[in-house]
PyMOL CGO cylinders between C-alpha atoms (Angstrom):
from pymol import cmd
from pymol.cgo import CYLINDER

trace = [
    CYLINDER, 23.05, -2.47, -15.80, 23.23, -3.19, -19.49, 0.3, 1, 1, 1, 1, 1, 1,
    CYLINDER, 23.23, -3.19, -19.49, 25.37, -6.27, -18.77, 0.3, 1, 1, 1, 1, 1, 1,
    CYLINDER, 25.37, -6.27, -18.77, 22.75, -7.56, -16.37, 0.3, 1, 1, 1, 1, 1, 1,
    CYLINDER, 22.75, -7.56, -16.37, 19.97, -7.19, -18.94, 0.3, 1, 1, 1, 1, 1, 1,
    CYLINDER, 19.97, -7.19, -18.94, 22.05, -8.90, -21.62, 0.3, 1, 1, 1, 1, 1, 1,
    CYLINDER, 22.05, -8.90, -21.62, 22.80, -11.80, -19.29, 0.3, 1, 1, 1, 1, 1, 1,
    CYLINDER, 22.80, -11.80, -19.29, 19.14, -12.05, -18.30, 0.3, 1, 1, 1, 1, 1, 1,
    CYLINDER, 19.14, -12.05, -18.30, 18.09, -12.15, -21.97, 0.3, 1, 1, 1, 1, 1, 1,
    CYLINDER, 18.09, -12.15, -21.97, 20.46, -15.07, -22.61, 0.3, 1, 1, 1, 1, 1, 1,
    CYLINDER, 20.46, -15.07, -22.61, 18.70, -17.21, -20.01, 0.3, 1, 1, 1, 1, 1, 1,
    CYLINDER, 18.70, -17.21, -20.01, 15.87, -19.58, -20.88, 0.3, 1, 1, 1, 1, 1, 1,
    CYLINDER, 15.87, -19.58, -20.88, 12.36, -18.59, -19.87, 0.3, 1, 1, 1, 1, 1, 1,
    CYLINDER, 12.36, -18.59, -19.87, 12.46, -21.00, -16.93, 0.3, 1, 1, 1, 1, 1, 1,
    CYLINDER, 12.46, -21.00, -16.93, 15.79, -19.62, -15.75, 0.3, 1, 1, 1, 1, 1, 1,
    CYLINDER, 15.79, -19.62, -15.75, 14.47, -16.06, -16.07, 0.3, 1, 1, 1, 1, 1, 1,
    CYLINDER, 14.47, -16.06, -16.07, 11.52, -16.98, -13.83, 0.3, 1, 1, 1, 1, 1, 1,
    CYLINDER, 11.52, -16.98, -13.83, 13.87, -18.55, -11.31, 0.3, 1, 1, 1, 1, 1, 1,
    CYLINDER, 13.87, -18.55, -11.31, 16.06, -15.47, -11.31, 0.3, 1, 1, 1, 1, 1, 1,
    CYLINDER, 16.06, -15.47, -11.31, 13.08, -13.16, -10.76, 0.3, 1, 1, 1, 1, 1, 1,
    CYLINDER, 13.08, -13.16, -10.76, 11.82, -15.39, -7.93, 0.3, 1, 1, 1, 1, 1, 1,
    CYLINDER, 11.82, -15.39, -7.93, 15.26, -15.33, -6.31, 0.3, 1, 1, 1, 1, 1, 1,
    CYLINDER, 15.26, -15.33, -6.31, 15.48, -11.54, -6.64, 0.3, 1, 1, 1, 1, 1, 1,
    CYLINDER, 15.48, -11.54, -6.64, 12.04, -11.23, -5.02, 0.3, 1, 1, 1, 1, 1, 1,
    CYLINDER, 12.04, -11.23, -5.02, 13.21, -13.45, -2.16, 0.3, 1, 1, 1, 1, 1, 1,
    CYLINDER, 13.21, -13.45, -2.16, 16.23, -11.21, -1.62, 0.3, 1, 1, 1, 1, 1, 1,
    CYLINDER, 16.23, -11.21, -1.62, 13.98, -8.16, -1.55, 0.3, 1, 1, 1, 1, 1, 1,
    CYLINDER, 13.98, -8.16, -1.55, 11.69, -9.77, 1.02, 0.3, 1, 1, 1, 1, 1, 1,
    CYLINDER, 11.69, -9.77, 1.02, 14.67, -10.60, 3.25, 0.3, 1, 1, 1, 1, 1, 1,
    CYLINDER, 14.67, -10.60, 3.25, 15.94, -7.06, 2.93, 0.3, 1, 1, 1, 1, 1, 1,
    CYLINDER, 15.94, -7.06, 2.93, 12.57, -5.60, 3.90, 0.3, 1, 1, 1, 1, 1, 1,
    CYLINDER, 12.57, -5.60, 3.90, 12.25, -7.98, 6.86, 0.3, 1, 1, 1, 1, 1, 1,
    CYLINDER, 12.25, -7.98, 6.86, 15.59, -6.91, 8.30, 0.3, 1, 1, 1, 1, 1, 1,
    CYLINDER, 15.59, -6.91, 8.30, 14.95, -3.18, 8.12, 0.3, 1, 1, 1, 1, 1, 1,
    CYLINDER, 14.95, -3.18, 8.12, 14.60, -1.77, 11.63, 0.3, 1, 1, 1, 1, 1, 1,
    CYLINDER, 14.60, -1.77, 11.63, 11.46, 0.17, 12.36, 0.3, 1, 1, 1, 1, 1, 1,
    CYLINDER, 11.46, 0.17, 12.36, 13.25, 2.63, 14.62, 0.3, 1, 1, 1, 1, 1, 1,
    CYLINDER, 13.25, 2.63, 14.62, 10.53, 2.10, 17.24, 0.3, 1, 1, 1, 1, 1, 1,
    CYLINDER, 10.53, 2.10, 17.24, 12.03, 0.48, 20.32, 0.3, 1, 1, 1, 1, 1, 1,
    CYLINDER, 12.03, 0.48, 20.32, 8.86, 0.58, 22.41, 0.3, 1, 1, 1, 1, 1, 1,
    CYLINDER, 8.86, 0.58, 22.41, 7.86, -2.98, 21.57, 0.3, 1, 1, 1, 1, 1, 1,
    CYLINDER, 7.86, -2.98, 21.57, 11.41, -4.23, 22.19, 0.3, 1, 1, 1, 1, 1, 1,
    CYLINDER, 11.41, -4.23, 22.19, 11.59, -2.43, 25.54, 0.3, 1, 1, 1, 1, 1, 1,
    CYLINDER, 11.59, -2.43, 25.54, 8.29, -4.00, 26.59, 0.3, 1, 1, 1, 1, 1, 1,
    CYLINDER, 8.29, -4.00, 26.59, 9.60, -7.47, 25.76, 0.3, 1, 1, 1, 1, 1, 1,
    CYLINDER, 9.60, -7.47, 25.76, 12.85, -6.87, 27.64, 0.3, 1, 1, 1, 1, 1, 1,
    CYLINDER, 12.85, -6.87, 27.64, 10.98, -5.58, 30.69, 0.3, 1, 1, 1, 1, 1, 1,
    CYLINDER, 10.98, -5.58, 30.69, 9.10, -8.89, 30.90, 0.3, 1, 1, 1, 1, 1, 1,
    CYLINDER, 9.10, -8.89, 30.90, 12.29, -10.97, 31.11, 0.3, 1, 1, 1, 1, 1, 1,
    CYLINDER, 12.29, -10.97, 31.11, 12.68, -12.49, 34.53, 0.3, 1, 1, 1, 1, 1, 1,
    CYLINDER, 12.68, -12.49, 34.53, 15.76, -11.69, 36.57, 0.3, 1, 1, 1, 1, 1, 1,
    CYLINDER, 15.76, -11.69, 36.57, 17.51, -13.48, 39.39, 0.3, 1, 1, 1, 1, 1, 1,
    CYLINDER, 17.51, -13.48, 39.39, 17.66, -11.86, 42.76, 0.3, 1, 1, 1, 1, 1, 1,
    CYLINDER, 17.66, -11.86, 42.76, 20.79, -11.80, 44.89, 0.3, 1, 1, 1, 1, 1, 1,
    CYLINDER, 20.79, -11.80, 44.89, 19.21, -14.48, 47.04, 0.3, 1, 1, 1, 1, 1, 1,
    CYLINDER, 19.21, -14.48, 47.04, 18.67, -16.71, 43.98, 0.3, 1, 1, 1, 1, 1, 1,
    CYLINDER, 18.67, -16.71, 43.98, 22.32, -16.32, 43.01, 0.3, 1, 1, 1, 1, 1, 1,
    CYLINDER, 22.32, -16.32, 43.01, 23.52, -17.12, 46.53, 0.3, 1, 1, 1, 1, 1, 1,
    CYLINDER, 23.52, -17.12, 46.53, 21.40, -20.29, 46.53, 0.3, 1, 1, 1, 1, 1, 1,
    CYLINDER, 21.40, -20.29, 46.53, 22.87, -21.38, 43.19, 0.3, 1, 1, 1, 1, 1, 1,
    CYLINDER, 22.87, -21.38, 43.19, 26.43, -20.71, 44.35, 0.3, 1, 1, 1, 1, 1, 1,
    CYLINDER, 26.43, -20.71, 44.35, 25.85, -22.62, 47.58, 0.3, 1, 1, 1, 1, 1, 1,
    CYLINDER, 25.85, -22.62, 47.58, 24.41, -25.61, 45.75, 0.3, 1, 1, 1, 1, 1, 1,
    CYLINDER, 24.41, -25.61, 45.75, 27.27, -25.54, 43.23, 0.3, 1, 1, 1, 1, 1, 1,
    CYLINDER, 27.27, -25.54, 43.23, 29.69, -26.22, 46.11, 0.3, 1, 1, 1, 1, 1, 1,
    CYLINDER, 29.69, -26.22, 46.11, 27.93, -29.53, 46.78, 0.3, 1, 1, 1, 1, 1, 1,
    CYLINDER, 27.93, -29.53, 46.78, 28.02, -30.83, 43.21, 0.3, 1, 1, 1, 1, 1, 1,
    CYLINDER, 28.02, -30.83, 43.21, 31.34, -32.59, 43.76, 0.3, 1, 1, 1, 1, 1, 1,
    CYLINDER, 31.34, -32.59, 43.76, 29.76, -34.61, 46.57, 0.3, 1, 1, 1, 1, 1, 1,
    CYLINDER, 29.76, -34.61, 46.57, 27.31, -36.28, 44.22, 0.3, 1, 1, 1, 1, 1, 1,
    CYLINDER, 27.31, -36.28, 44.22, 28.27, -39.76, 43.12, 0.3, 1, 1, 1, 1, 1, 1,
    CYLINDER, 28.27, -39.76, 43.12, 27.25, -41.27, 39.82, 0.3, 1, 1, 1, 1, 1, 1,
    CYLINDER, 27.25, -41.27, 39.82, 25.23, -44.44, 40.04, 0.3, 1, 1, 1, 1, 1, 1,
    CYLINDER, 25.23, -44.44, 40.04, 27.15, -47.60, 39.18, 0.3, 1, 1, 1, 1, 1, 1,
    CYLINDER, 27.15, -47.60, 39.18, 25.70, -49.64, 36.37, 0.3, 1, 1, 1, 1, 1, 1,
]
cmd.load_cgo(trace, "trace")
């Protein structure tokens, strides 16, 4: 820790301010990434995600078989 303080003291005033601002940015990022441990909100969001039914999947698979029949328009 002493080395860090000595290095900090060797910086110009402007560089010291930049270093403090950067350290504050790192702290903000660290706080933003900390999980809350409450999964209720996440579970609610996941529950609202739409899903495909078996019928939807069958329709997609059936249509995929016909893709090779499509012809590109000549220019």
